[in-house]
C-alpha positions in Angstrom: 0.0 0.0 0.0 1.4 3.4 -1.0 2.0 5.9 1.8 1.3 9.6 1.5 4.1 11.9 0.4 4.9 13.4 3.8 8.1 15.0 5.1 9.1 17.4 7.8 11.7 19.9 9.0 12.4 21.2 12.5 13.0 24.7 13.8 13.9 26.2 17.2 16.7 28.0 19.0 19.2 25.3 19.5 23.0 25.1 19.7 24.6 23.8 16.5 25.5 20.3 17.8 22.2 19.8 19.6 20.3 20.9 16.4 22.2 18.3 14.4 21.2 15.7 17.0 17.6 16.6 16.9 17.6 16.5 13.1 19.0 12.9 13.2 16.4 11.9 15.7 13.6 13.4 13.5 14.9 11.5 10.5 15.0 8.3 12.4 11.5 8.7 13.9 9.5 11.3 11.9 6.7 13.2 13.5 3.3 11.9 12.6 1.2 14.3 10.4 -1.8 15.7 12.1 -3.5 16.3 8.8 -4.4 13.5 6.4 -5.3 13.8 2.7 -7.7 11.6 0.8 -5.6 10.9 -2.3 -1.9 10.6 -3.3 -2.2 12.0 -6.8 -4.6 13.7 -9.1 -4.9 13.6 -12.9 -6.6 16.5 -14.7 -7.5 16.6 -18.4 -6.8 19.8 -20.2 -9.0 18.9 -23.2 -12.1 17.8 -21.2 -14.1 20.7 -19.7 -15.5 18.5 -16.9 -12.0 17.1 -15.9 -10.1 20.4 -15.5 -11.0 20.6 -11.8 -10.1 18.3 -8.9 -10.8 18.2 -5.2 -8.5 17.3 -2.3 -10.1 16.6 1.1 -7.9 17.4 4.2 -8.9 16.0 7.6 -7.6 16.9 11.1 -6.9 13.5 12.7 -5.4 15.0 15.9 -7.2 15.9 19.1 -6.2 19.6 18.9 -7.2 22.4 16.5 -4.8 22.7 13.6 -3.9 25.3 11.1 -2.2 24.8 7.7 -1.1 26.7 4.7 -1.5 25.4 1.1 1.1 26.1 -1.6 2.2 25.0 -5.0 5.7 23.6 -5.6 7.5 21.6 -8.3 9.0 18.2 -8.1 10.6 15.4 -10.1 12.5 12.2 -9.5 16.2 11.5 -9.3 17.4 8.7 -11.5 17.2 6.3 -8.5 13.5 7.2 -8.0 13.7 9.5 -5.0 11.5 12.6 -5.0 13.1 16.0 -5.4 11.4 19.3 -4.6 11.8 22.8 -6.1 10.2 26.2 -6.0 7.1 26.5 -8.2 7.7 27.2 -11.9 11.4 26.1 -11.9 11.0 22.5 -13.4 10.8 22.2 -17.2 7.5 20.2 -16.9 5.9 22.4 -14.3 2.2 23.1 -14.2 2.5 25.8 -11.6 1.6 28.7 -13.9 -1.6 27.0 -15.0 -2.9 25.8 -11.7 -5.2 27.6 -9.3 -5.6 26.4 -5.7 -8.3 27.5 -3.2 -8.2 28.0 -0.2 -4.6 28.7 0.6 -5.1 28.4 4.4 -7.0 25.9 6.6 -8.2 26.0 10.2 -9.6 22.7 11.3 -11.1 21.5 14.6 -10.4 17.9 15.7 -12.0 15.5 13.3 -13.0 18.3 10.9 -12.4 18.1 7.2 -12.1 20.7 4.5 -12.0 20.5 0.7 -9.3 22.2 -1.5 -10.2 23.0 -5.1 -7.5 22.6 -7.8 -8.3 24.1 -11.2 -6.3 23.9 -14.4 -6.5 27.2 -16.1 -4.2 26.7 -19.1 -4.8 25.9 -22.8 -7.0 23.0 -23.8 -4.4 21.7 -26.3 -1.2 20.4 -24.8 1.5 18.3 -26.6 2.6 16.7 -23.4 1.8 16.3 -19.7 2.9 18.8 -17.0 3.0 18.2 -13.3 3.2 20.0 -9.9 2.7 19.4 -6.2 0.0 20.8 -3.9 1.6 21.0 -0.4 -0.3 21.1 2.8 2.0 22.3 5.6 1.2 22.4 9.3 3.3 23.1 12.4 3.5 20.6 15.2 5.0 21.7 18.5 7.2 19.3 20.5 9.4 19.5 23.5 13.0 18.7 22.6 16.1 17.8 24.5 16.6 20.0 27.6 13.0 21.1 27.5 13.5 23.3 24.5 10.4 24.1 22.4 10.7 22.8 18.9 8.4 23.3 15.9 8.1 20.5 13.3 6.9 21.6 10.0 5.0 18.6 8.5 4.4 18.8 4.8 2.1 16.5 2.9 2.0 16.6 -0.9 -0.5 15.8 -3.6 1.0 15.1 -7.0 -1.0 16.8 -9.7 -0.7 15.8 -13.4 -2.3 17.6 -16.3 -2.3 14.9 -18.9 -3.7 15.2 -22.5 -5.9 12.2 -23.5 -3.7 11.4 -26.5 -0.3 12.1 -25.1 2.2 9.7 -26.7 3.7 6.8 -24.8 7.2 5.8 -25.7 10.4 4.6 -24.0 13.9 3.5 -24.7 16.7 1.6 -22.9 19.6 4.1 -23.1 22.2 1.8 -21.6 23.0 -1.3 -19.7 26.2 -1.5 -17.6 27.8 -3.4 -14.8 29.4 -1.9 -11.7 31.2 -3.5 -8.8 30.2 -2.6 -5.3 30.6 -3.7 -1.7 27.7 -5.4 0.1 28.1 -7.2 3.5 31.8 -7.0 3.2 31.9 -8.8 -0.2 32.2 -7.5 -3.7 29.1 -7.7 -5.8 28.5 -7.1 -9.5 25.4 -5.0 -10.1 23.7 -4.5 -13.5 22.3 -1.0 -14.1 19.6 -0.5 -16.7 19.1 3.2 -17.8 15.6 3.7 -19.2 14.3 6.9 -20.7 10.7 8.0 -21.0 10.5 9.4 -24.5 6.7 9.9 -24.4 4.4 12.7 -23.2 3.0 11.2 -20.0 4.2 9.6 -16.8 4.0 5.9 -16.2 5.3 3.0 -14.1 7.5 0.8 -16.2 8.4 -2.7 -15.2 11.0 -5.1 -16.5 13.5 -7.9 -16.1 17.1 -8.6 -16.6 17.9 -11.8 -18.5 21.4 -13.4 -18.3 22.1 -15.6 -21.3 25.1 -17.7 -22.5 26.8 -17.3 -25.8 24.5 -20.0 -27.3 21.5 -17.9 -26.1 20.4 -20.4 -23.5 18.9 -18.7 -20.4 21.0 -18.7 -17.2 18.7 -16.5 -15.0 16.0 -13.9 -15.2 15.9 -11.2 -12.5 12.9 -8.9 -11.8 13.8 -5.2 -11.9 12.2 -2.7 -9.4 9.4 -0.5 -10.8 10.6 2.6 -12.7 8.4 5.7 -12.0 9.2 7.8 -15.0 8.1 11.3 -15.8 8.2 12.6 -19.4 11.8 13.2 -20.5 13.3 11.5 -17.4 16.0 8.8 -17.4 15.6 6.3 -14.6 18.0 3.6 -13.3 17.0 0.1 -12.2 19.6 -2.1 -10.6 19.8 -5.9 -10.1 22.6 -7.8 -8.3 24.1 -10.4 -10.5 24.3 -14.0 -9.2 27.7 -15.9 -9.1 28.5 -17.0 -12.6 30.9 -19.5 -14.0 33.8 -18.4 -16.1 32.7 -17.4 -19.6 31.1 -14.7 -21.8 27.4 -13.7 -21.1 24.8 -11.6 -22.7 22.8 -9.3 -20.5 19.4 -8.3 -21.8 17.3 -5.6 -20.1 13.6 -5.7 -21.1 11.3 -2.9 -20.0 7.5 -2.9 -20.4 6.2 0.7 -20.3 2.7 0.1 -21.6 3.4 1.0 -25.2 2.8 -1.1 -28.3 6.3 -2.6 -27.9 8.7 -3.3 -25.1 12.1 -1.5 -24.9 15.3 -3.6 -24.7 19.0 -3.1 -24.4 21.9 -5.5 -24.4 25.4 -5.7 -23.0 28.1 -8.5 -22.7 30.2 -9.4 -19.7 33.2 -11.7 -19.4 33.6 -13.6 -16.1 37.1 -14.9 -15.5 
């Protein structure tokens, strides 16, 4: 089950070393959000008049009144799949200039819910998808080390995609390489499949890595982790290679991205 996109920062008047300690603790055991949202992402259609608006329901699940601010930001994913956040309007695929959000502040009693309206105000015809993030931020007070008052800023994000109905779906394996790394005190060979979303909409691509001998007989087939690819992004999927006998092998990375064909890339390795 997917978890909401929630993260936090901490503020307060603390000595430098103590502040570092508090941040480490906050990373290890994050503060629970007081506010919950009813969905993780929202897809709007620019070319359908009845699908240019979406609603987000925010509920106060704490036992205390809570206030929050609502903002628009940009985001994308690093090649390893981790989310990255930016100011609104700074990412090439941003929707921020074409989105309207109301209200921009919330004041909720315990158990109370409020609806946020998100409108796409841009042109009806788009060649490709754009995306942004609606952020609901609340402040959670906590008592830190030494009785100091800390304020955790808990931020929960809704990913918004404005996706044309006929946006193209395409993908390509850009490269397949092998790197040696250390794991549990031992050297491991890891295959890295670089996959590029060449289409106009986001998707989750899935694939496998096949290891074949020179005569094309199959040695092993390894499932690759899902690739969450935005338009124009290149994502990396890795798979640890099993112990192989001496010889020459063909590595075949096969990615299914939902198009009419699958994407594939090949590489050879020599095991001595």
